[in-house]
N, CA, C and O of each residue as an XYZ file, in Angstrom:
504
protein
N     -26.242    -17.841     -5.428
C     -25.700    -18.247     -4.138
C     -25.545    -17.013     -3.260
O     -24.998    -15.995     -3.684
N     -26.026    -17.119     -2.050
C     -25.863    -16.042     -1.085
C     -24.409    -15.974     -0.636
O     -23.757    -17.005     -0.472
N     -23.907    -14.775     -0.441
C     -22.533    -14.608      0.015
C     -22.320    -15.300      1.358
O     -21.248    -15.854      1.598
N     -23.320    -15.278      2.235
C     -23.183    -15.951      3.531
C     -22.917    -17.437      3.335
O     -22.076    -18.010      4.030
N     -23.616    -18.066      2.405
C     -23.412    -19.483      2.112
C     -22.022    -19.702      1.556
O     -21.359    -20.678      1.907
N     -21.572    -18.803      0.691
C     -20.234    -18.864      0.110
C     -19.188    -18.973      1.222
O     -18.263    -19.777      1.113
N     -19.317    -18.189      2.273
C     -18.324    -18.195      3.339
C     -18.510    -19.312      4.343
O     -17.546    -19.697      5.005
N     -19.711    -19.848      4.483
C     -19.907    -21.005      5.349
C     -19.094    -22.184      4.852
O     -18.730    -23.064      5.633
N     -18.806    -22.209      3.560
C     -18.049    -23.297      2.954
C     -16.555    -22.987      2.897
O     -15.807    -23.709      2.238
N     -16.107    -21.933      3.570
C     -14.701    -21.529      3.553
C     -14.155    -21.399      4.972
O     -13.951    -20.283      5.449
N     -13.918    -22.507      5.646
C     -13.442    -22.425      7.027
C     -12.087    -21.746      7.157
O     -11.799    -21.169      8.205
N     -11.244    -21.794      6.123
C      -9.933    -21.147      6.212
C     -10.075    -19.629      6.330
O      -9.388    -19.002      7.137
N     -10.958    -19.041      5.534
C     -11.201    -17.599      5.634
C     -11.736    -17.250      7.020
O     -11.370    -16.225      7.596
N     -12.596    -18.101      7.545
C     -13.131    -17.884      8.888
C     -12.023    -17.965      9.937
O     -11.981    -17.162     10.869
N     -11.127    -18.941      9.778
C      -9.998    -19.095     10.698
C      -9.143    -17.830     10.754
O      -8.698    -17.425     11.827
N      -8.915    -17.208      9.594
C      -8.108    -15.991      9.543
C      -8.881    -14.757     10.000
O      -8.278    -13.729     10.308
N     -10.190    -14.849     10.047
C     -11.003    -13.702     10.433
C     -11.343    -12.800      9.268
O     -11.652    -11.626      9.470
N     -11.296    -13.321      8.052
C     -11.626    -12.527      6.867
C     -13.133    -12.296      6.834
O     -13.925    -13.222      7.006
N     -13.503    -11.056      6.611
C     -14.907    -10.656      6.581
C     -15.173     -9.926      5.269
O     -14.455     -8.986      4.926
N     -16.188    -10.346      4.542
C     -16.628     -9.616      3.359
C     -17.575     -8.535      3.847
O     -18.579     -8.825      4.497
N     -17.252     -7.284      3.532
C     -18.016     -6.162      4.075
C     -18.997     -5.559      3.091
O     -19.931     -4.872      3.505
N     -18.813     -5.794      1.791
C     -19.720     -5.259      0.777
C     -19.635     -6.126     -0.467
O     -18.557     -6.560     -0.871
N     -20.791     -6.369     -1.064
C     -20.847     -7.114     -2.318
C     -21.913     -6.475     -3.194
O     -23.064     -6.324     -2.786
N     -21.517     -6.106     -4.392
C     -22.443     -5.606     -5.396
C     -22.156     -6.378     -6.665
O     -21.256     -7.218     -6.685
N     -22.879     -6.120     -7.692
C     -22.702     -6.831     -8.943
C     -21.292     -6.633     -9.502
O     -20.958     -5.559    -10.003
N     -20.467     -7.689     -9.410
C     -19.111     -7.644     -9.945
C     -18.101     -6.910     -9.080
O     -16.988     -6.637     -9.529
N     -18.465     -6.590     -7.862
C     -17.575     -5.850     -6.954
C     -17.727     -6.427     -5.550
O     -18.826     -6.792     -5.133
N     -16.610     -6.506     -4.826
C     -16.664     -6.941     -3.425
C     -15.577     -6.219     -2.637
O     -14.557     -5.799     -3.184
N     -15.822     -6.092     -1.357
C     -14.858     -5.505     -0.436
C     -14.787     -6.396      0.797
O     -15.760     -7.057      1.161
N     -13.621     -6.402      1.429
C     -13.461     -7.207      2.626
C     -12.342     -6.687      3.491
O     -11.640     -5.741      3.136
N     -12.190     -7.327      4.637
C     -11.179     -6.879      5.584
C     -10.734     -8.032      6.458
O     -11.415     -9.050      6.580
N      -9.580     -7.847      7.057
C      -9.106     -8.755      8.089
C      -8.375     -7.908      9.126
O      -7.541     -7.067      8.790
N      -8.703     -8.145     10.373
C      -8.061     -7.420     11.468
C      -6.717     -8.074     11.755
O      -6.641     -9.283     11.975
N      -5.664     -7.275     11.753
C      -4.333     -7.807     12.021
C      -4.205     -8.123     13.507
O      -4.463     -7.287     14.372
N      -3.799     -9.349     13.764
C      -3.497     -9.772     15.129
C      -2.188    -10.546     15.078
O      -1.749    -10.965     14.007
N      -1.578    -10.731     16.214
C      -0.227    -11.291     16.274
C      -0.107    -12.624     15.522
O       0.911    -12.872     14.876
N      -1.117    -13.470     15.595
C      -1.054    -14.779     14.936
C      -0.978    -14.679     13.415
O      -0.630    -15.657     12.754
N      -1.297    -13.519     12.850
C      -1.286    -13.340     11.393
C      -0.056    -12.576     10.904
O       0.011    -12.190      9.736
N       0.908    -12.357     11.784
C       2.090    -11.586     11.420
C       3.283    -12.502     11.181
O       3.256    -13.686     11.517
N       4.325    -11.931     10.596
C       5.548    -12.710     10.366
C       6.729    -12.185     11.177
O       7.755    -12.860     11.264
N       6.614    -11.012     11.765
C       7.747    -10.420     12.476
C       7.624    -10.587     13.987
O       6.530    -10.773     14.520
N       8.760    -10.515     14.661
C       8.807    -10.708     16.111
C       7.983     -9.663     16.864
O       7.484     -9.937     17.956
N       7.837     -8.469     16.287
C       7.063     -7.411     16.936
C       5.557     -7.615     16.773
O       4.767     -6.982     17.475
N       5.155     -8.492     15.855
C       3.736     -8.748     15.625
C       3.009     -7.590     14.985
O       1.839     -7.349     15.284
N       3.694     -6.860     14.098
C       3.084     -5.666     13.509
C       2.904     -5.739     11.990
O       2.232     -4.884     11.413
N       3.491     -6.743     11.334
C       3.455     -6.799      9.874
C       2.760     -8.078      9.423
O       3.146     -9.180      9.812
N       1.720     -7.913      8.590
C       0.944     -9.064      8.117
C       1.811    -10.010      7.294
O       2.628     -9.572      6.485
N       1.630    -11.290      7.504
C       2.288    -12.305      6.683
C       1.728    -12.196      5.262
O       0.540    -11.928      5.083
N       2.566    -12.397      4.271
C       2.137    -12.310      2.881
C       1.011    -13.272      2.541
O       0.186    -12.979      1.675
N       0.967    -14.409      3.206
C      -0.098    -15.370      2.967
C      -1.461    -14.850      3.384
O      -2.474    -15.215      2.787
N      -1.499    -14.003      4.400
C      -2.757    -13.396      4.841
C      -3.227    -12.403      3.782
O      -4.405    -12.368      3.427
N      -2.292    -11.599      3.283
C      -2.609    -10.636      2.229
C      -3.136    -11.362      0.996
O      -4.134    -10.950      0.404
N      -2.461    -12.445      0.613
C      -2.857    -13.238     -0.547
C      -4.252    -13.831     -0.345
O      -5.093    -13.756     -1.241
N      -4.498    -14.416      0.819
C      -5.780    -15.057      1.071
C      -6.915    -14.046      1.091
O      -8.005    -14.334      0.597
N      -6.677    -12.872      1.650
C      -7.692    -11.819      1.618
C      -8.015    -11.458      0.174
O      -9.187    -11.372     -0.192
N      -6.990    -11.246     -0.652
C      -7.208    -10.894     -2.058
C      -7.970    -11.997     -2.788
O      -8.903    -11.711     -3.538
N      -7.585    -13.240     -2.576
C      -8.228    -14.374     -3.241
C      -9.685    -14.506     -2.814
O     -10.558    -14.738     -3.650
N      -9.949    -14.364     -1.540
C     -11.301    -14.514     -1.010
C     -12.226    -13.409     -1.511
O     -13.347    -13.682     -1.941
N     -11.764    -12.174     -1.456
C     -12.597    -11.051     -1.890
C     -12.766    -11.077     -3.414
O     -13.830    -10.735     -3.929
N     -11.717    -11.481     -4.127
C     -11.836    -11.639     -5.576
C     -12.881    -12.674     -5.934
O     -13.694    -12.455     -6.832
N     -12.868    -13.796     -5.241
C     -13.880    -14.824     -5.469
C     -15.279    -14.324     -5.166
O     -16.221    -14.644     -5.892
N     -15.429    -13.547     -4.107
C     -16.739    -12.999     -3.745
C     -17.281    -12.085     -4.837
O     -18.484    -12.082     -5.099
N     -16.401    -11.307     -5.479
C     -16.844    -10.431     -6.570
C     -17.439    -11.253     -7.710
O     -18.457    -10.871     -8.288
N     -16.809    -12.377     -8.034
C     -17.334    -13.245     -9.101
C     -18.594    -13.978     -8.666
O     -19.533    -14.110     -9.451
N     -18.627    -14.453     -7.434
C     -19.815    -15.141     -6.939
C     -21.039    -14.233     -7.048
O     -22.150    -14.713     -7.269
N     -20.841    -12.937     -6.897
C     -21.965    -12.005     -7.001
C     -22.594    -12.030     -8.394
O     -23.748    -11.635     -8.555
N     -21.858    -12.483     -9.389
C     -22.366    -12.538    -10.766
C     -22.819    -13.933    -11.191
O     -23.820    -14.068    -11.895
N     -22.097    -14.966    -10.774
C     -22.394    -16.315    -11.266
C     -23.179    -17.163    -10.268
O     -23.686    -18.226    -10.626
N     -23.283    -16.706     -9.029
C     -24.072    -17.352     -7.986
C     -23.749    -18.831     -7.804
O     -24.642    -19.658     -7.623
N     -22.454    -19.148     -7.854
C     -21.961    -20.497     -7.575
C     -20.507    -20.373     -7.134
O     -19.879    -19.343     -7.375
N     -19.966    -21.396     -6.497
C     -18.547    -21.346     -6.107
C     -17.651    -21.176     -7.339
O     -17.959    -21.679     -8.419
N     -16.546    -20.464     -7.158
C     -15.603    -20.204     -8.260
C     -14.196    -20.585     -7.808
O     -13.508    -19.774     -7.190
N     -13.758    -21.815     -8.109
C     -12.410    -22.222     -7.713
C     -11.349    -21.353     -8.378
O     -11.495    -20.952     -9.533
N     -10.295    -21.069     -7.646
C      -9.190    -20.284     -8.183
C      -8.369    -21.139     -9.135
O      -7.958    -22.249     -8.795
N      -8.135    -20.607    -10.339
C      -7.294    -21.265    -11.331
C      -5.866    -20.741    -11.211
O      -4.907    -21.511    -11.256
N      -5.734    -19.427    -11.059
C      -4.418    -18.800    -10.980
C      -4.563    -17.467    -10.256
O      -5.593    -16.802    -10.363
N      -3.533    -17.086     -9.526
C      -3.548    -15.795     -8.843
C      -2.135    -15.245     -8.842
O      -1.179    -15.932     -8.482
N      -2.027    -14.013     -9.245
C      -0.738    -13.323     -9.225
C      -0.880    -12.126     -8.287
O      -1.872    -11.399     -8.333
N       0.123    -11.937     -7.441
C       0.073    -10.813     -6.514
C       1.405    -10.090     -6.535
O       2.469    -10.710     -6.543
N       1.330     -8.782     -6.543
C       2.508     -7.927     -6.429
C       2.421     -7.227     -5.084
O       1.508     -6.438     -4.841
N       3.378     -7.521     -4.214
C       3.444     -6.872     -2.910
C       4.158     -5.542     -3.088
O       5.287     -5.499     -3.578
N       3.501     -4.457     -2.689
C       4.024     -3.117     -2.911
C       4.639     -2.506     -1.654
O       5.637     -1.789     -1.728
N       4.050     -2.789     -0.526
C       4.514     -2.272      0.765
C       4.160     -3.282      1.849
O       3.318     -4.154      1.638
N       4.791     -3.168      2.989
C       4.452     -4.027      4.126
C       3.074     -3.642      4.651
O       2.740     -2.460      4.737
N       2.283     -4.644      5.000
C       0.969     -4.403      5.581
C       1.065     -4.324      7.087
O       1.059     -5.346      7.773
N       1.154     -3.117      7.597
C       1.283     -2.925      9.039
C      -0.009     -2.319      9.582
O      -0.115     -1.108      9.775
N      -0.965     -3.172      9.817
C      -2.267     -2.749     10.326
C      -3.351     -3.616      9.720
O      -3.073     -4.541      8.956
N      -4.586     -3.308     10.067
C      -5.706     -4.047      9.500
C      -5.690     -3.896      7.983
O      -5.365     -2.831      7.460
N      -6.044     -4.970      7.284
C      -6.023     -4.972      5.821
C      -7.442     -4.914      5.276
O      -8.357     -5.536      5.816
N      -7.612     -4.157      4.197
C      -8.869     -4.141      3.457
C      -8.567     -4.491      2.013
O      -7.442     -4.319      1.544
N      -9.579     -4.984      1.308
C      -9.409     -5.326     -0.101
C     -10.637     -4.883     -0.876
O     -11.757     -4.904     -0.365
N     -10.404     -4.476     -2.130
C     -11.469     -4.121     -3.060
C     -11.233     -4.895     -4.339
O     -10.126     -4.890     -4.878
N     -12.277     -5.565     -4.832
C     -12.149     -6.414     -6.011
C     -13.197     -6.051     -7.049
O     -14.351     -5.773     -6.722
N     -12.772     -6.059     -8.311
C     -13.678     -5.799     -9.425
C     -13.462     -6.828    -10.518
O     -12.327     -7.115    -10.898
N     -14.559     -7.385    -11.024
C     -14.495     -8.324    -12.136
C     -14.158     -7.542    -13.396
O     -14.819     -6.554    -13.715
N     -13.118     -7.990    -14.118
C     -12.726     -7.323    -15.369
C     -13.069     -8.167    -16.590
O     -13.083     -7.664    -17.713
N     -13.348     -9.459    -16.368
C     -13.784    -10.320    -17.476
C     -14.610    -11.453    -16.897
O     -14.211    -12.107    -15.934
N     -15.770    -11.673    -17.503
C     -16.613    -12.790    -17.119
C     -16.926    -13.597    -18.360
O     -17.708    -13.177    -19.213
N     -16.304    -14.764    -18.449
C     -16.563    -15.657    -19.571
C     -17.343    -16.873    -19.116
O     -17.611    -17.045    -17.927
N     -17.705    -17.714    -20.073
C     -18.475    -18.918    -19.744
C     -17.679    -19.888    -18.888
O     -18.257    -20.613    -18.078
N     -16.354    -19.914    -19.054
C     -15.519    -20.859    -18.321
C     -14.584    -20.203    -17.307
O     -14.237    -20.808    -16.293
N     -14.180    -18.968    -17.584
C     -13.156    -18.288    -16.775
C     -13.592    -16.852    -16.480
O     -14.182    -16.182    -17.328
N     -13.292    -16.398    -15.273
C     -13.499    -15.006    -14.898
C     -12.199    -14.438    -14.365
O     -11.402    -15.152    -13.757
N     -11.985    -13.138    -14.598
C     -10.768    -12.461    -14.152
C     -11.170    -11.298    -13.248
O     -12.084    -10.533    -13.554
N     -10.460    -11.190    -12.127
C     -10.763    -10.162    -11.132
C      -9.477     -9.440    -10.764
O      -8.433    -10.070    -10.594
N      -9.549     -8.113    -10.640
C      -8.431     -7.322    -10.127
C      -8.755     -6.912     -8.705
O      -9.877     -6.509     -8.397
N      -7.741     -7.022     -7.831
C      -7.931     -6.759     -6.403
C      -6.827     -5.835     -5.904
O      -5.654     -6.031     -6.221
N      -7.205     -4.837     -5.129
C      -6.255     -3.999     -4.419
C      -6.364     -4.272     -2.934
O      -7.464     -4.419     -2.402
N      -5.211     -4.340     -2.255
C      -5.185     -4.562     -0.806
C      -4.526     -3.346     -0.160
O      -3.505     -2.850     -0.636
N      -5.121     -2.881      0.921
C      -4.690     -1.628      1.545
C      -4.693     -1.739      3.067
O      -5.387     -2.578      3.642
N      -3.900     -0.872      3.708
C      -4.102     -0.560      5.113
C      -4.698      0.842      5.109
O      -4.955      1.408      4.046
N      -4.912      1.389      6.271
C      -5.486      2.734      6.338
C      -4.611      3.752      5.600
O      -5.123      4.713      5.026
N      -3.288      3.539      5.617
C      -2.366      4.522      5.054
C      -1.593      4.044      3.830
O      -0.921      4.849      3.185
N      -1.667      2.744      3.489
C      -0.744      2.185      2.509
C      -1.452      1.304      1.482
O      -2.372      0.561      1.820
N      -1.019      1.392      0.240
C      -1.428      0.460     -0.818
C      -0.467     -0.719     -0.713
O       0.692     -0.608     -1.113
N      -0.927     -1.831     -0.187
C      -0.084     -2.960      0.175
C       0.205     -3.873     -1.012
O       1.344     -4.303     -1.193
N      -0.817     -4.179     -1.833
C      -0.625     -5.150     -2.900
C      -1.687     -4.987     -3.984
O      -2.776     -4.466     -3.743
N      -1.339     -5.448     -5.179
C      -2.278     -5.586     -6.284
C      -2.260     -7.038     -6.708
O      -1.201     -7.657     -6.800
N      -3.438     -7.575     -6.966
C      -3.530     -8.980     -7.363
C      -4.471     -9.097     -8.567
O      -5.348     -8.263     -8.791
N      -4.247    -10.160     -9.318
C      -5.121    -10.503    -10.443
C      -5.428    -11.983    -10.315
O      -4.535    -12.828    -10.379
N      -6.713    -12.280    -10.133
C      -7.130    -13.653     -9.953
C      -7.906    -14.162    -11.153
O      -8.695    -13.438    -11.760
N      -7.666    -15.420    -11.479
C      -8.397    -16.103    -12.529
C      -9.155    -17.242    -11.861
O      -8.568    -18.051    -11.143
N     -10.453    -17.300    -12.100
C     -11.313    -18.266    -11.433
C     -12.135    -19.038    -12.470
O     -12.448    -18.516    -13.540
N     -12.476    -20.270    -12.142
C     -13.318    -21.092    -13.018
C     -14.781    -20.718    -12.756
O     -15.259    -20.805    -11.625
N     -15.470    -20.310    -13.795
C     -16.856    -19.875    -13.652
C     -17.852    -20.881    -14.215
O     -19.041    -20.804    -13.907
N     -17.392    -21.818    -15.030
C     -18.318    -22.745    -15.670
C     -17.939    -24.184    -15.429
O     -18.622    -25.091    -15.905
C-alpha cells in the first residue's frame, strides 16, 4: 500500500493537518503545524494532548504500513507526556516488533526545542 493511499483513507489526520514527511522500511516521520484550533490554552500556544496523541498514532501506523502494505488498526496506545508542546510538533516512529497478528511501534514526539512525549503503539497486522 502506498503511503499516499494510507492517508487518503484518514480524513481525521487530514483535518488536523498531519503530514507524513518520511517513510522507510519500519520507520516513519511526520509533523503537524501548531495553530490556534489545535491548542488547549487561551493564548493558543500549547498543543492539545489529543493532537500529540493523534500525531504519534498516525506516524506509528505509517511505520508499520511501510512493512505490511495494508491498513493497521490501532489495538492499544500508551503515551507519556513529558513536556508541553509549544510549537510545531514532529514525530519519529520505529517498528520494534512485527508479528503475524500484532506489530509494536515506539514513537517520540518533539518540538524544535523539547521532547514532548513518548508513545508505544500496538497495531493489528494480520
